[in-house]
N, C-alpha and C positions, 0 to 999 in steps of 0.2 A: 504493500500500500504506500502511496505517496503522501507524505505529510506536508504541512505548510510551514514555510520559513518566512520570517519577517525581520525587517530592520527598522528600528526607530531612528530615523535619520536626523540627528541633532548633534550639536557640539557639546563638549564637556561642561561648558558654563551655562547651558540652557535651562538648568533647574533654578538658576538665580532669577531675580526680577529682571524684566526686559531692559530696564534702564541701566543695568550693570553690564550688559553684554559687550558694550563697546570697549570695556576695559581689558578685554582678553584677546589674545591672538589665537586664531582658529587652528584646530588640529583635525578637523573632520575629514579633509580631503585625504590625507595620508592614512588615517585609520579606516576610512571607507575603502580605500584601495586594498588594504589587507583583506577585507571581507570579500571584495570582488574577486581577488586572486584565489581565495579559498573556494568560492562558489564556482569559479571556472574550473578549478582543479577537480572538483567532485561533481561537476555537471548539475549544479543547483540553480534553479530559478526561484527568486524570492519577491516578496512584496516590500517595497521601501515606503514606510509611513513617514512622509517627508514634511518637515517644517517649511512653511512658505518663506520664512526668513532665510533659511539655508538655501532654498532654491533660488531666491532672488539674489543672494550674494554669490552663489556659485552655480550659475545655470549650466556651465559646461560639465559639472559633475553630474547633474541630472541627465543631461544628454548622453553622457557615457554610460550611466546605469541603464537607461532605456535602450541604448544601442546594443547592450549585452543581453537583451531579452527579459529584463526584470520589469515588474509592475511598479508604477509610481502611484501612491495613494497619499491621503492627507493626514497630517499630524497637527493640523491647525497652523496658524501663522506665528503667534508669540509664545507657544507652549503654555497656554493658560490652563489653570486648574478649573475644571468645569463645576466643581463644588463651590467655587467662590466668585462666580460671575453671573451676570444677568442673562436672560434668554437672548436679548438683543445683542449683547456683547459677544456671546458665544456664536450666534449666527453670523455676525459681521466678520469675526475672526475666521470662521470657516470659509465664508465666501471669498475673503481676501486670499486665503491660501489656495482655494480652487482656481481662482482667476490666474494666479501666478503659475501654478503647476500646469494648467491646461494651455497656457500661452507658450510654455516651454516644450511640453510633450506633444502638443497638437492632438491630444487624445482626451476623451471624456474620463475624468477621474471617477472611480467606482467605490472606493472604500475610505474608511477613516478609523483612526485610533486616537482616543483622548489622551493627552499628556497625563501622566501619573495614574493611568487607568481610572480616571476620576469620574466614572459614572456609578452612582449608587442608587438606592431606593428613593432618595429624596430628589434626585434630578434626572429621572428617567425621561423627562421632557426632552432631553438631548436627542433621544432616538426619533422623536416626532420631527425635529428639525432636520436630522440627517436624512430621513426618508424622502424629504423634498428634493434632495440633490444627488443621492448616492444609492448604491445597491447593497452595501453591507457595512457593518461596524465590527470592531474588534477591541472594545473598551471595557466590557464587563468581566472582571476577574472573579471566577467562581470559588474564591477562598478568602477568608477574612484575614487581613494582615494589619499591623499597626498603622499602615498608611492608606490602604484602600481595600476594596473587594466586597462582594456580596456572597456570604457563606452558602446560601441555599440556591444560588443561581444554577441554571442548566450548565452542564460541564462539557457538552459536545456542540459542534456547529449545528445551528438550527435556524429555521425561519420563524420570525417573531409574530406574535399575535397583535392585532390592532388594539385589543383590550389592554395588553400589558407586554412590554418587551421581555418580561421574565417568564412568559408563557409561550410554548411552541405552537405554531400553526403550520402544519405541513403543506398547506395550500397557500401560504403567504408568499410575498415577493421581496422581502428584505431579510437578509441574513445577519445573525450575530455569530461571531467567531471567537469564542472564549479562549484565552491562553490556557495552555496545558496545566492541569493539576493532577495530583495523585489522590484518589478518593479513598479515605480511610473510614473506619466505623465511627469515630468521634469527630473528625474534622477533615477538611480538604487541605492538602499541602500544595502550595504553589511551587512548580518546578520548571516553568516554561523557558526561562532565560534570564538575561540581565544579572542581577545580584544572585538569583537562585542558581544560575549556571556556575557562577564563580564560587558560591558557598557550599552547594550540595555535592555529595559524591557523584561522579559521572555515572556510576552503576545505577543509582537511584533514578536519575533522569532517563536513562535508557530503558529501565524497567517500566517507568511511567508511560513512555511512548508506546512500548509494546502492549501494555494493558489497555490503552486507549484504542490501539489498532485491533486488539482482540474483540473489542466491543463493536467493531465495524466503522470506526470514525478516524479521520486523520487528526493528528496532534498539531496544534498551533504553537510553534516555538518562536523566540525572538532574541535579538541581540541589539545592543547599541554600539556604535563605533568606539565609544570610550571604554567599553568593556574589554577591548583587546589592546588597551594602551597602558602598559606597565609604567610609563613615564608621565602619566597624566598629572598636570600641575596640582599642587595642593590648594584647596580653597577652604578658607577658615569656616565658612558656613556649612560645609559638607561634613556629614557624620562619617564614622568609620566604615560603614558598609559601602560607600562609594569606592573605596580603595582595596577592599578585601578581595584576595584571590586574583589580582591582575597579572601576576607573574605566570600563573598556570592556565589562564583562561583561554588562550589561543589553542593550546594543546587539547583542552577539553572540548572546545567548540569543534575543532577538526575531527575529534573522535566521533561526535554526533554526525557530522557530514559524511564521514566515511562509512558509518554503519546503518544509515537510514537514507531513504530517498525523500527529497523535498522539492516542492514547487511553490509557485505563488498562489495566492487566493484566487486570482482571476483564472488561472489554469485549472486549479483544483475543483472549483465550483462551476466552471464553464460559463462564466458570466462576462 
């Protein structure tokens, strides 16, 4: 079975307030090149959830990603936390990102991932806005963490109901693609990528992918360019988990690419 691979295309400083970004020198091009080289080595096609800011600043990077057969999707423009903004601000940020991405790719953008996986039960209105412009979302993390997640959300790719994005409607026309978790009796454990790739044993992540595949569903995994950057500059506002496991992350990521088949959301869902 082919699983889904995704990249949250942002720079290492993008978890800071937008006004601070100008103070940092970008590292996203070199780090993304590492990812593209690995994808080419293992014949992987992926979905790049791309910040409009990054696309605007580095349009040639987006063109290169697209030229290699990868899908470009939206990660918003300013990396805004959807839990802390109004509906109008969210929609305006989304539209700005879509305009930039579509002007570069000359293609209709089909998917979105919220920064910080910041869709929860209090702001599921996000999905109503996304349905106006797109075909799928990958923002609902079906595990409760200190930062985000909905513990009882559906754990496999599904079409959402008009009544609630947390309910499946097999006849629907808008997909939710939750990141991979390991379902345990007492709680779901997030394992999909990012910090969890750097922190967890690679055997556990591989086991989780196999368990999802045994249920008949593809696993959604993800990576940030900064996750493969052992020399990422220190930022005082960042906690320890931003830097954990950076020295071994490339080896672990390559292990996944070597042992499983991956493609983009667009290819996997045929949309």
